C-alpha positions, 0 to 999 in steps of 0.5 A, a space after each residue: 276265593 282270592 281277591 284280583 287288583 286292577 293293574 290300571 286303577 287299583 279296583 279290587 274284585 272282591 267274589 264275595 261281593 261279586 260286581 251285582 250292578 253288572 250282572 255278577 253275583 255275589 260268590 263269583 270266583 274271578 276265573 268264572 267271570 264272563 270273558 267279556 267282564 271288563 273293570 267297572 271302574 276304568 274299563 280294562 279287560 280281565 287280562 288287565 288283573 292280577 291276584 292280590 297278594 
């Protein structure tokens, strides 16, 4: 599964870790995050993330 980087603050969403503080279980692919999920550091929406190269 691919990691995604927040273009605003640099936070990296790692699907192997998920985002348990915000109800996202480990193993959740970025594409499967809820539409209302936001960056846990700066609050921008999913569309501000880019696939890590």
